[in-house]
Biopython code that builds the backbone (N, CA, C, O; Angstrom):
import numpy as np
from Bio.PDB.StructureBuilder import StructureBuilder

atoms = [
    (1, "MET", "N", (104.915, 110.935, 8.777)),
    (1, "MET", "CA", (106.113, 110.242, 8.331)),
    (1, "MET", "C", (107.203, 111.245, 7.974)),
    (1, "MET", "O", (108.330, 111.143, 8.458)),
    (2, "ARG", "N", (106.865, 112.217, 7.123)),
    (2, "ARG", "CA", (107.865, 113.200, 6.721)),
    (2, "ARG", "C", (108.366, 114.000, 7.905)),
    (2, "ARG", "O", (109.556, 114.298, 7.999)),
    (3, "TYR", "N", (107.471, 114.345, 8.802)),
    (3, "TYR", "CA", (107.842, 115.133, 9.971)),
    (3, "TYR", "C", (108.857, 114.387, 10.828)),
    (3, "TYR", "O", (109.803, 114.998, 11.326)),
    (4, "SER", "N", (108.683, 113.087, 11.010)),
    (4, "SER", "CA", (109.610, 112.316, 11.842)),
    (4, "SER", "C", (110.985, 112.222, 11.181)),
    (4, "SER", "O", (111.998, 112.206, 11.881)),
    (5, "ILE", "N", (111.044, 112.161, 9.858)),
    (5, "ILE", "CA", (112.336, 112.125, 9.159)),
    (5, "ILE", "C", (113.058, 113.457, 9.331)),
    (5, "ILE", "O", (114.262, 113.487, 9.586)),
    (6, "ILE", "N", (112.324, 114.556, 9.192)),
    (6, "ILE", "CA", (112.917, 115.880, 9.370)),
    (6, "ILE", "C", (113.397, 116.036, 10.806)),
    (6, "ILE", "O", (114.490, 116.554, 11.037)),
    (7, "LEU", "N", (112.607, 115.600, 11.765)),
    (7, "LEU", "CA", (112.971, 115.703, 13.172)),
    (7, "LEU", "C", (114.225, 114.884, 13.468)),
    (7, "LEU", "O", (115.126, 115.364, 14.156)),
    (8, "LYS", "N", (114.295, 113.656, 12.958)),
    (8, "LYS", "CA", (115.476, 112.816, 13.182)),
    (8, "LYS", "C", (116.707, 113.427, 12.521)),
    (8, "LYS", "O", (117.794, 113.405, 13.099)),
    (9, "THR", "N", (116.546, 113.970, 11.320)),
    (9, "THR", "CA", (117.669, 114.588, 10.618)),
    (9, "THR", "C", (118.171, 115.810, 11.365)),
    (9, "THR", "O", (119.380, 115.988, 11.514)),
    (10, "SER", "N", (117.254, 116.663, 11.840)),
    (10, "SER", "CA", (117.682, 117.865, 12.555)),
    (10, "SER", "C", (118.344, 117.505, 13.875)),
    (10, "SER", "O", (119.280, 118.188, 14.290)),
    (11, "CYS", "N", (117.887, 116.453, 14.548)),
    (11, "CYS", "CA", (118.534, 116.011, 15.783)),
    (11, "CYS", "C", (119.936, 115.502, 15.499)),
    (11, "CYS", "O", (120.859, 115.761, 16.271)),
    (12, "PHE", "N", (120.104, 114.775, 14.392)),
    (12, "PHE", "CA", (121.427, 114.276, 14.023)),
    (12, "PHE", "C", (122.395, 115.427, 13.814)),
    (12, "PHE", "O", (123.512, 115.404, 14.330)),
    (13, "PHE", "N", (121.965, 116.450, 13.046)),
    (13, "PHE", "CA", (122.847, 117.584, 12.797)),
    (13, "PHE", "C", (123.132, 118.359, 14.073)),
    (13, "PHE", "O", (124.244, 118.855, 14.257)),
    (14, "GLY", "N", (122.151, 118.471, 14.952)),
    (14, "GLY", "CA", (122.371, 119.148, 16.231)),
    (14, "GLY", "C", (123.424, 118.436, 17.059)),
    (14, "GLY", "O", (124.297, 119.088, 17.632)),
    (15, "VAL", "N", (123.363, 117.118, 17.136)),
    (15, "VAL", "CA", (124.354, 116.344, 17.876)),
    (15, "VAL", "C", (125.703, 116.434, 17.189)),
    (15, "VAL", "O", (126.722, 116.566, 17.868)),
    (16, "TYR", "N", (125.745, 116.369, 15.865)),
    (16, "TYR", "CA", (126.993, 116.456, 15.108)),
    (16, "TYR", "C", (127.688, 117.789, 15.375)),
    (16, "TYR", "O", (128.887, 117.821, 15.651)),
    (17, "PHE", "N", (126.933, 118.895, 15.292)),
    (17, "PHE", "CA", (127.526, 120.203, 15.521)),
    (17, "PHE", "C", (127.968, 120.378, 16.964)),
    (17, "PHE", "O", (128.976, 121.035, 17.222)),
    (18, "PHE", "N", (127.237, 119.805, 17.904)),
    (18, "PHE", "CA", (127.627, 119.901, 19.311)),
    (18, "PHE", "C", (128.992, 119.263, 19.531)),
    (18, "PHE", "O", (129.855, 119.856, 20.179)),
    (19, "PHE", "N", (129.195, 118.067, 19.001)),
    (19, "PHE", "CA", (130.462, 117.381, 19.218)),
    (19, "PHE", "C", (131.576, 117.944, 18.344)),
    (19, "PHE", "O", (132.746, 117.831, 18.711)),
    (20, "SER", "N", (131.255, 118.545, 17.205)),
    (20, "SER", "CA", (132.297, 119.124, 16.372)),
    (20, "SER", "C", (132.807, 120.431, 16.951)),
    (20, "SER", "O", (133.876, 120.898, 16.557)),
    (21, "CYS", "N", (132.074, 121.033, 17.873)),
    (21, "CYS", "CA", (132.490, 122.296, 18.469)),
    (21, "CYS", "C", (133.185, 122.113, 19.814)),
    (21, "CYS", "O", (133.605, 123.099, 20.419)),
    (22, "THR", "N", (133.313, 120.920, 20.282)),
    (22, "THR", "CA", (133.991, 120.729, 21.558)),
    (22, "THR", "C", (135.475, 120.968, 21.385)),
    (22, "THR", "O", (136.026, 120.780, 20.300)),
    (23, "THR", "N", (136.114, 121.382, 22.459)),
    (23, "THR", "CA", (137.534, 121.688, 22.389)),
    (23, "THR", "C", (138.352, 120.505, 22.862)),
    (23, "THR", "O", (137.917, 119.727, 23.711)),
    (24, "SER", "N", (139.518, 120.386, 22.311)),
    (24, "SER", "CA", (140.466, 119.376, 22.752)),
    (24, "SER", "C", (141.851, 119.957, 22.587)),
    (24, "SER", "O", (142.035, 120.910, 21.829)),
    (25, "HIS", "N", (142.814, 119.411, 23.270)),
    (25, "HIS", "CA", (144.172, 119.920, 23.165)),
    (25, "HIS", "C", (144.739, 119.555, 21.799)),
    (25, "HIS", "O", (144.798, 118.384, 21.425)),
    (26, "ASP", "N", (145.143, 120.560, 21.080)),
    (26, "ASP", "CA", (145.708, 120.370, 19.749)),
    (26, "ASP", "C", (147.192, 120.681, 19.828)),
    (26, "ASP", "O", (147.573, 121.713, 20.379)),
    (27, "SER", "N", (148.029, 119.821, 19.296)),
    (27, "SER", "CA", (149.470, 120.003, 19.408)),
    (27, "SER", "C", (149.962, 121.223, 18.642)),
    (27, "SER", "O", (151.078, 121.681, 18.887)),
    (28, "LYS", "N", (149.159, 121.772, 17.710)),
    (28, "LYS", "CA", (149.563, 122.955, 16.968)),
    (28, "LYS", "C", (149.512, 124.205, 17.832)),
    (28, "LYS", "O", (150.196, 125.183, 17.532)),
    (29, "HIS", "N", (148.720, 124.197, 18.893)),
    (29, "HIS", "CA", (148.533, 125.372, 19.721)),
    (29, "HIS", "C", (149.166, 125.147, 21.085)),
    (29, "HIS", "O", (148.919, 124.135, 21.740)),
    (30, "GLU", "N", (149.979, 126.099, 21.498)),
    (30, "GLU", "CA", (150.582, 126.012, 22.817)),
    (30, "GLU", "C", (149.731, 126.790, 23.800)),
    (30, "GLU", "O", (149.380, 127.942, 23.546)),
    (31, "LEU", "N", (149.401, 126.175, 24.914)),
    (31, "LEU", "CA", (148.617, 126.831, 25.943)),
    (31, "LEU", "C", (149.552, 127.568, 26.891)),
    (31, "LEU", "O", (150.685, 127.139, 27.110)),
    (32, "THR", "N", (149.075, 128.684, 27.455)),
    (32, "THR", "CA", (149.862, 129.420, 28.433)),
    (32, "THR", "C", (149.797, 128.703, 29.771)),
    (32, "THR", "O", (149.123, 127.681, 29.906)),
    (33, "ALA", "N", (150.496, 129.239, 30.751)),
    (33, "ALA", "CA", (150.515, 128.619, 32.077)),
    (33, "ALA", "C", (149.122, 128.574, 32.701)),
    (33, "ALA", "O", (148.820, 127.670, 33.480)),
    (34, "SER", "N", (148.263, 129.555, 32.358)),
    (34, "SER", "CA", (146.909, 129.582, 32.912)),
    (34, "SER", "C", (145.950, 128.681, 32.146)),
    (34, "SER", "O", (144.775, 128.590, 32.504)),
    (35, "GLY", "N", (146.436, 128.002, 31.078)),
    (35, "GLY", "CA", (145.594, 127.082, 30.329)),
    (35, "GLY", "C", (144.819, 127.743, 29.207)),
    (35, "GLY", "O", (143.860, 127.156, 28.705)),
    (36, "THR", "N", (145.201, 128.952, 28.792)),
    (36, "THR", "CA", (144.521, 129.638, 27.705)),
    (36, "THR", "C", (145.461, 129.762, 26.510)),
    (36, "THR", "O", (146.670, 129.574, 26.648)),
    (37, "LEU", "N", (144.913, 130.075, 25.347)),
    (37, "LEU", "CA", (145.729, 130.247, 24.152)),
    (37, "LEU", "C", (146.413, 131.608, 24.121)),
    (37, "LEU", "O", (147.494, 131.744, 23.549)),
    (38, "PHE", "N", (145.800, 132.609, 24.724)),
    (38, "PHE", "CA", (146.324, 133.965, 24.678)),
    (38, "PHE", "C", (146.577, 134.476, 26.082)),
    (38, "PHE", "O", (145.976, 134.006, 27.048)),
    (39, "GLU", "N", (147.461, 135.429, 26.181)),
    (39, "GLU", "CA", (147.696, 136.084, 27.451)),
    (39, "GLU", "C", (147.838, 137.578, 27.207)),
    (39, "GLU", "O", (148.271, 138.001, 26.136)),
    (40, "PHE", "N", (147.472, 138.374, 28.205)),
    (40, "PHE", "CA", (147.589, 139.822, 28.116)),
    (40, "PHE", "C", (149.054, 140.211, 28.222)),
    (40, "PHE", "O", (149.775, 139.729, 29.096)),
    (41, "MET", "N", (149.483, 141.082, 27.328)),
    (41, "MET", "CA", (150.848, 141.591, 27.368)),
    (41, "MET", "C", (150.768, 143.114, 27.352)),
    (41, "MET", "O", (150.121, 143.679, 26.470)),
    (42, "PRO", "N", (151.406, 143.794, 28.300)),
    (42, "PRO", "CA", (151.316, 145.252, 28.357)),
    (42, "PRO", "C", (152.009, 145.914, 27.171)),
    (42, "PRO", "O", (152.894, 145.326, 26.550)),
    (43, "SER", "N", (151.597, 147.142, 26.863)),
    (43, "SER", "CA", (152.153, 147.853, 25.709)),
    (43, "SER", "C", (153.641, 148.142, 25.890)),
    (43, "SER", "O", (154.358, 148.303, 24.903)),
    (44, "GLU", "N", (154.110, 148.211, 27.117)),
    (44, "GLU", "CA", (155.536, 148.428, 27.342)),
    (44, "GLU", "C", (156.358, 147.249, 26.818)),
    (44, "GLU", "O", (157.494, 147.428, 26.377)),
    (45, "LYS", "N", (155.792, 146.066, 26.866)),
    (45, "LYS", "CA", (156.500, 144.872, 26.400)),
    (45, "LYS", "C", (156.363, 144.683, 24.887)),
    (45, "LYS", "O", (157.313, 144.257, 24.231)),
    (46, "THR", "N", (155.189, 144.997, 24.329)),
    (46, "THR", "CA", (154.935, 144.750, 22.909)),
    (46, "THR", "C", (155.303, 145.932, 22.026)),
    (46, "THR", "O", (155.609, 145.751, 20.848)),
    (47, "GLY", "N", (155.277, 147.139, 22.577)),
    (47, "GLY", "CA", (155.509, 148.334, 21.773)),
    (47, "GLY", "C", (154.281, 148.776, 21.005)),
    (47, "GLY", "O", (154.375, 149.668, 20.161)),
    (48, "ILE", "N", (153.140, 148.182, 21.271)),
    (48, "ILE", "CA", (151.886, 148.524, 20.592)),
    (48, "ILE", "C", (151.052, 149.389, 21.527)),
    (48, "ILE", "O", (150.755, 148.990, 22.653)),
    (49, "SER", "N", (150.676, 150.579, 21.053)),
    (49, "SER", "CA", (149.885, 151.473, 21.898)),
    (49, "SER", "C", (148.591, 151.912, 21.213)),
    (49, "SER", "O", (148.007, 152.921, 21.608)),
    (50, "PHE", "N", (148.135, 151.188, 20.209)),
    (50, "PHE", "CA", (146.933, 151.556, 19.455)),
    (50, "PHE", "C", (145.688, 151.349, 20.306)),
    (50, "PHE", "O", (145.554, 150.335, 20.992)),
    (51, "GLN", "N", (144.787, 152.310, 20.258)),
    (51, "GLN", "CA", (143.488, 152.198, 20.919)),
    (51, "GLN", "C", (142.424, 152.704, 19.959)),
    (51, "GLN", "O", (142.511, 153.830, 19.470)),
    (52, "ASN", "N", (141.435, 151.892, 19.691)),
    (52, "ASN", "CA", (140.322, 152.273, 18.827)),
    (52, "ASN", "C", (139.251, 152.904, 19.706)),
    (52, "ASN", "O", (138.243, 152.271, 20.021)),
    (53, "ARG", "N", (139.472, 154.144, 20.097)),
    (53, "ARG", "CA", (138.539, 154.843, 20.990)),
    (53, "ARG", "C", (137.335, 155.337, 20.196)),
    (53, "ARG", "O", (137.481, 155.972, 19.152)),
    (54, "LEU", "N", (136.162, 155.041, 20.698)),
    (54, "LEU", "CA", (134.917, 155.491, 20.087)),
    (54, "LEU", "C", (134.278, 156.519, 21.005)),
    (54, "LEU", "O", (134.123, 156.282, 22.203)),
    (55, "ILE", "N", (133.910, 157.651, 20.442)),
    (55, "ILE", "CA", (133.262, 158.701, 21.221)),
    (55, "ILE", "C", (131.887, 158.941, 20.606)),
    (55, "ILE", "O", (131.770, 159.627, 19.590)),
    (56, "PRO", "N", (130.852, 158.380, 21.217)),
    (56, "PRO", "CA", (129.500, 158.566, 20.672)),
    (56, "PRO", "C", (129.051, 160.019, 20.845)),
    (56, "PRO", "O", (129.355, 160.655, 21.854)),
    (57, "ASP", "N", (128.333, 160.530, 19.862)),
    (57, "ASP", "CA", (127.744, 161.859, 19.958)),
    (57, "ASP", "C", (126.313, 161.785, 19.417)),
    (57, "ASP", "O", (125.769, 160.696, 19.239)),
    (58, "TYR", "N", (125.724, 162.919, 19.164)),
    (58, "TYR", "CA", (124.324, 162.957, 18.740)),
    (58, "TYR", "C", (124.104, 162.234, 17.415)),
    (58, "TYR", "O", (123.109, 161.525, 17.258)),
    (59, "ASP", "N", (125.017, 162.403, 16.460)),
    (59, "ASP", "CA", (124.855, 161.801, 15.134)),
    (59, "ASP", "C", (125.417, 160.385, 15.040)),
    (59, "ASP", "O", (124.843, 159.531, 14.365)),
    (60, "MET", "N", (126.509, 160.145, 15.700)),
    (60, "MET", "CA", (127.165, 158.828, 15.636)),
    (60, "MET", "C", (127.040, 158.135, 16.989)),
    (60, "MET", "O", (127.788, 158.420, 17.925)),
    (61, "ASN", "N", (126.092, 157.231, 17.068)),
    (61, "ASN", "CA", (125.886, 156.456, 18.291)),
    (61, "ASN", "C", (125.213, 155.147, 17.919)),
    (61, "ASN", "O", (124.819, 154.961, 16.767)),
    (62, "ALA", "N", (125.077, 154.256, 18.855)),
    (62, "ALA", "CA", (124.514, 152.932, 18.588)),
    (62, "ALA", "C", (123.027, 152.989, 18.251)),
    (62, "ALA", "O", (122.517, 152.085, 17.589)),
    (63, "MET", "N", (122.329, 154.021, 18.686)),
    (63, "MET", "CA", (120.899, 154.129, 18.364)),
    (63, "MET", "C", (120.690, 154.579, 16.911)),
    (63, "MET", "O", (119.775, 154.099, 16.242)),
    (64, "GLU", "N", (121.516, 155.479, 16.431)),
    (64, "GLU", "CA", (121.404, 155.983, 15.072)),
    (64, "GLU", "C", (122.123, 155.086, 14.064)),
    (64, "GLU", "O", (121.695, 154.963, 12.917)),
    (65, "TYR", "N", (123.195, 154.474, 14.491)),
    (65, "TYR", "CA", (124.016, 153.657, 13.604)),
    (65, "TYR", "C", (124.253, 152.320, 14.311)),
    (65, "TYR", "O", (125.104, 152.217, 15.194)),
    (66, "ASN", "N", (123.489, 151.297, 13.911)),
    (66, "ASN", "CA", (123.512, 150.012, 14.612)),
    (66, "ASN", "C", (124.898, 149.390, 14.710)),
    (66, "ASN", "O", (125.185, 148.664, 15.661)),
    (67, "TYR", "N", (125.747, 149.662, 13.751)),
    (67, "TYR", "CA", (127.062, 149.039, 13.714)),
    (67, "TYR", "C", (128.149, 149.952, 14.263)),
    (67, "TYR", "O", (129.317, 149.819, 13.896)),
    (68, "PHE", "N", (127.779, 150.862, 15.126)),
    (68, "PHE", "CA", (128.721, 151.834, 15.669)),
    (68, "PHE", "C", (129.895, 151.162, 16.373)),
    (68, "PHE", "O", (131.038, 151.592, 16.218)),
    (69, "TYR", "N", (129.628, 150.127, 17.134)),
    (69, "TYR", "CA", (130.686, 149.453, 17.889)),
    (69, "TYR", "C", (131.330, 148.311, 17.110)),
    (69, "TYR", "O", (132.266, 147.685, 17.608)),
    (70, "ASN", "N", (130.854, 148.026, 15.906)),
    (70, "ASN", "CA", (131.502, 147.038, 15.044)),
    (70, "ASN", "C", (132.566, 147.752, 14.223)),
    (70, "ASN", "O", (132.493, 148.962, 14.007)),
    (71, "GLY", "N", (133.520, 147.016, 13.785)),
    (71, "GLY", "CA", (134.537, 147.614, 12.938)),
    (71, "GLY", "C", (135.857, 147.724, 13.650)),
    (71, "GLY", "O", (135.995, 147.314, 14.802)),
    (72, "GLY", "N", (136.802, 148.265, 12.976)),
    (72, "GLY", "CA", (138.148, 148.292, 13.530)),
    (72, "GLY", "C", (138.682, 146.869, 13.551)),
    (72, "GLY", "O", (137.913, 145.922, 13.715)),
    (73, "GLY", "N", (139.933, 146.715, 13.394)),
    (73, "GLY", "CA", (140.480, 145.372, 13.404)),
    (73, "GLY", "C", (141.978, 145.408, 13.236)),
    (73, "GLY", "O", (142.606, 146.461, 13.345)),
    (74, "VAL", "N", (142.539, 144.256, 12.972)),
    (74, "VAL", "CA", (143.981, 144.141, 12.811)),
    (74, "VAL", "C", (144.274, 143.165, 11.680)),
    (74, "VAL", "O", (143.581, 142.162, 11.509)),
    (75, "ALA", "N", (145.301, 143.474, 10.922)),
    (75, "ALA", "CA", (145.762, 142.578, 9.864)),
    (75, "ALA", "C", (147.233, 142.266, 10.131)),
    (75, "ALA", "O", (147.996, 143.138, 10.546)),
    (76, "ALA", "N", (147.617, 141.027, 9.892)),
    (76, "ALA", "CA", (149.003, 140.603, 10.101)),
    (76, "ALA", "C", (149.548, 140.048, 8.795)),
    (76, "ALA", "O", (149.011, 139.085, 8.248)),
    (77, "ALA", "N", (150.624, 140.663, 8.297)),
    (77, "ALA", "CA", (151.269, 140.231, 7.056)),
    (77, "ALA", "C", (152.621, 140.921, 6.965)),
    (77, "ALA", "O", (152.925, 141.803, 7.768)),
    (78, "ASP", "N", (153.419, 140.530, 6.008)),
    (78, "ASP", "CA", (154.698, 141.187, 5.767)),
    (78, "ASP", "C", (154.467, 142.286, 4.731)),
    (78, "ASP", "O", (154.696, 142.082, 3.538)),
    (79, "PHE", "N", (154.013, 143.448, 5.194)),
    (79, "PHE", "CA", (153.637, 144.535, 4.291)),
    (79, "PHE", "C", (154.844, 145.192, 3.626)),
    (79, "PHE", "O", (154.756, 145.614, 2.473)),
    (80, "ASN", "N", (155.963, 145.285, 4.330)),
    (80, "ASN", "CA", (157.117, 145.998, 3.786)),
    (80, "ASN", "C", (158.230, 145.059, 3.297)),
    (80, "ASN", "O", (159.350, 145.505, 3.045)),
    (81, "ASN", "N", (157.929, 143.781, 3.163)),
    (81, "ASN", "CA", (158.855, 142.782, 2.604)),
    (81, "ASN", "C", (160.211, 142.714, 3.320)),
    (81, "ASN", "O", (161.251, 142.572, 2.677)),
    (82, "ASP", "N", (160.191, 142.817, 4.654)),
    (82, "ASP", "CA", (161.439, 142.691, 5.391)),
    (82, "ASP", "C", (161.583, 141.319, 6.056)),
    (82, "ASP", "O", (162.531, 141.085, 6.806)),
    (83, "GLY", "N", (160.639, 140.416, 5.779)),
    (83, "GLY", "CA", (160.704, 139.073, 6.334)),
    (83, "GLY", "C", (160.081, 138.941, 7.704)),
    (83, "GLY", "O", (160.047, 137.843, 8.259)),
    (84, "LEU", "N", (159.585, 140.037, 8.268)),
    (84, "LEU", "CA", (158.946, 140.018, 9.582)),
    (84, "LEU", "C", (157.448, 140.268, 9.432)),
    (84, "LEU", "O", (157.019, 140.949, 8.500)),
    (85, "THR", "N", (156.666, 139.723, 10.335)),
    (85, "THR", "CA", (155.224, 139.936, 10.306)),
    (85, "THR", "C", (154.915, 141.318, 10.848)),
    (85, "THR", "O", (155.295, 141.648, 11.971)),
    (86, "ASP", "N", (154.227, 142.130, 10.053)),
    (86, "ASP", "CA", (153.815, 143.471, 10.449)),
    (86, "ASP", "C", (152.359, 143.424, 10.889)),
    (86, "ASP", "O", (151.587, 142.593, 10.410)),
    (87, "LEU", "N", (151.986, 144.316, 11.801)),
    (87, "LEU", "CA", (150.604, 144.443, 12.254)),
    (87, "LEU", "C", (150.057, 145.780, 11.778)),
    (87, "LEU", "O", (150.717, 146.809, 11.927)),
    (88, "PHE", "N", (148.863, 145.775, 11.210)),
    (88, "PHE", "CA", (148.190, 146.991, 10.762)),
    (88, "PHE", "C", (146.858, 147.079, 11.483)),
    (88, "PHE", "O", (145.993, 146.221, 11.310)),
    (89, "PHE", "N", (146.694, 148.117, 12.293)),
    (89, "PHE", "CA", (145.477, 148.309, 13.074)),
    (89, "PHE", "C", (144.586, 149.334, 12.376)),
    (89, "PHE", "O", (145.066, 150.369, 11.916)),
    (90, "THR", "N", (143.285, 149.042, 12.298)),
    (90, "THR", "CA", (142.335, 149.975, 11.707)),
    (90, "THR", "C", (141.424, 150.516, 12.788)),
    (90, "THR", "O", (141.098, 149.826, 13.755)),
    (91, "GLY", "N", (141.021, 151.757, 12.609)),
    (91, "GLY", "CA", (140.169, 152.401, 13.598)),
    (91, "GLY", "C", (138.926, 152.965, 12.975)),
    (91, "GLY", "O", (138.872, 153.191, 11.766)),
    (92, "ASN", "N", (137.920, 153.195, 13.798)),
    (92, "ASN", "CA", (136.661, 153.777, 13.338)),
    (92, "ASN", "C", (136.739, 155.291, 13.348)),
    (92, "ASN", "O", (136.503, 155.930, 12.322)),
    (93, "GLN", "N", (137.067, 155.875, 14.496)),
    (93, "GLN", "CA", (137.120, 157.311, 14.638)),
    (93, "GLN", "C", (138.538, 157.817, 14.871)),
    (93, "GLN", "O", (138.746, 159.008, 15.103)),
    (94, "VAL", "N", (139.488, 156.934, 14.812)),
    (94, "VAL", "CA", (140.906, 157.294, 14.950)),
    (94, "VAL", "C", (141.626, 156.861, 13.681)),
    (94, "VAL", "O", (141.123, 156.032, 12.923)),
    (95, "SER", "N", (142.795, 157.422, 13.458)),
    (95, "SER", "CA", (143.537, 157.040, 12.252)),
    (95, "SER", "C", (144.066, 155.633, 12.385)),
    (95, "SER", "O", (144.338, 155.161, 13.489)),
    (96, "SER", "N", (144.211, 154.970, 11.267)),
    (96, "SER", "CA", (144.706, 153.588, 11.259)),
    (96, "SER", "C", (146.204, 153.580, 11.489)),
    (96, "SER", "O", (146.819, 152.514, 11.518)),
]
sb = StructureBuilder()
sb.init_structure("model")
sb.init_model(0)
sb.init_chain("A")
sb.init_seg("    ")
for serial, (resi, resn, name, xyz) in enumerate(atoms, 1):
    if name == "N":
        sb.init_residue(resn, " ", resi, " ")
    sb.init_atom(name, np.array(xyz, "f"), 0.0, 1.0, " ", f" {name:<3s}", serial, name[0])
structure = sb.get_structure()
């Protein structure tokens, strides 16, 4: 009896999560011509040339440090209070 209740409950949550993760067109997001939310823009157009280059060596590599390829990121905020959104890029082995 208990097993069937647990099984029915877990199936319900599985179906709920499946349908809650489906995508639909949301008016808040504009799709590009190719039907995606994002598009590649070259650095010549954006003025952004940051690259988080990782150079594995004997001490720093994915075998010795599991999270070697994790990290680095970007933050968007008005850091200098000029009313414009600033981007701050962080790097693992390069300066931020």
